[in-house]
C-alpha positions, 0 to 999 in steps of 0.5 A: 789107415785111420785108427780113430774115426770122428763122426759129426754133423757139419754144425759141429765141425769146429768141435770135431776138428779141434778134437781131431787136431789134439789126437793127430799127434798120437793117432791117424784120424779120419775126419771128413770135412766134405759132408755130402747130401743125399743121395750119398755118393758111392765114392764117399761110401767107399771112403767110409767103408775103407776107413772103418776097416782099420778103425779101433775107436769110433767117436760119435759127436752128439751135437746139433741135429746130428741124428737127422743127417744122412751122412751121420746116419750112414756112418753110425749104422755102418759102425754099429754093423762093423762093431757087431761083426768083429768087436771093432770099432769100439764106439765112444759117444761124446757130447759137444754142447752144454745141453743134451741134444734132442734124442740123446737124454738116455745116452751115456757119453763123455761131455766135451764141454764139461771135461774139456778137449784136452782131457777127453783127447788124452783119455782117448789116446791112453785107451788107444795105446792100451788097445795097441799094446794089449787089446784091453782098455786102460784103468785110467780110461775106465776111471774117467768114464766112471766119473762121468757115470758112463757105465754102459759105455764102460762095460761095452769097452771093457768087455770087448777090449778084452775080458771083463772082470765080471764076464761069464767064465765061458766068455772069458775062456772063449776070449783068452787072456788079453785077446779079442773075441772073433765076434762080440758075444751077445750080452746086455753089457754089449748091447745097451750102449749100441742100442742107445746109439741106434735109438738116437736115429729117427727112423722116419727120417732115415734116408736108407733105413737100416741097410747095414742091419740087413747085412748084419742079419742076412750076409755070410762071413768071410768063410761063407758061414752064417754067424748066429751072434751077428743075427742076434745083434742085428735083431736086437738093434732092429728092435731098438731102432724101430720099436718106438716109432710110427715106422713099425709097420713097414719095419715089421713087414721087412723084418718078417721077410728077413725072418722067413729068409733065415728060417729057410736056412735054419739048418745051417745056423748054429744055435738056431733056437736062440736065433728063433727066440730073438727074431720072435722077440723083435717082432713082439717089440715091433707090435706084432700081436701074433708074435706076442701070443706065440711068445707067451704060449712058449713061456707057458710051457715048462721047457719054453720057460726054462729055455728063456730063463737060461737065455736071459741068464746068459744074456745078463752075463751069467746072472748079474742080478743088479743089472737085470733088476735095473733093466727089467724095472726100466722096461716095466711101466714106471720108467719104460721107453715107448717101445717097451709097452709091446713086450710088457706082458712078456717081461712080466711073465719072465722076470719073476721066473728068472729071479726065482731060478736065480734065488734057488740056484736052479740048474735051469739057469745054465741049461740052454738045451736047444730042444727046449725052445718049442718054436721051430 
């Protein structure tokens, strides 16, 4: 079974094949030569699912028209779903050309042209060797990524290839030294790389919009349980995929039905208030005015504000102030992405509250009591 999956558009097949050839002496590689057209055959889907079951590293070749290809969309969304469920595969975007492809300007990725195939292949092989031996990603691979300014990708791999040095103490304890978590904790360092990959895909051209994300939001695990972390991942990715587009109305209607379904099961979902908060925030991202008003009302109460402060403190790796400042400022008017306009009022209300609590070393930061969230 493959350990490395290389996803690429047919136009970038030569680059993908040459990289795959360099990796094959050290790893089993899944490289699909026969790219199907829509509708995607069931046999081909089954092959992709089976390959991703064993894949540790998913290499997404960001190249020529990749984001409009139905097969690339299916592979990437399925990889995002699997990664959110289990922590694997780790996603590694690699640029194939000299220029940034359309839709990838914000994506942190290794540049195949600048670095050369040999260096990229060697870095992947070293990372894979470390994953096999210890479940962690090597410092050598980390250094290469930092040299490429791929800091979000780096933190994604460090956090979920093993405990990150700056992760919250509670997350470290749950992972154990050198062990992989049962599923990805919902933190900014995990979600930004994934959401940036999701934002590459144009929703108006998706052949099968977000089926993997629906599974992530609604299906139970192997033990029949509903994993709240997976719901948080799915809601975040749904907002990232659809918020900047003209497909918001249809996406919002479908998300409303998912929210309604999960609300009916709320007594079976651990940490339901966290789930309720994230579902409502995603609806705000999608332009739901009623959800925006409801969220602002929650923040206007002392308990609601305290809950959301603690929620965001957890999300930003227990108070990584530099990361919070970068991300909040990115979402406010000067630098925001198109979809961030819908959450601007929420962010303007929350950001000062969060910074004040951090500066005051408030006990509120770690007080994530479920009864404080006012929306049932």
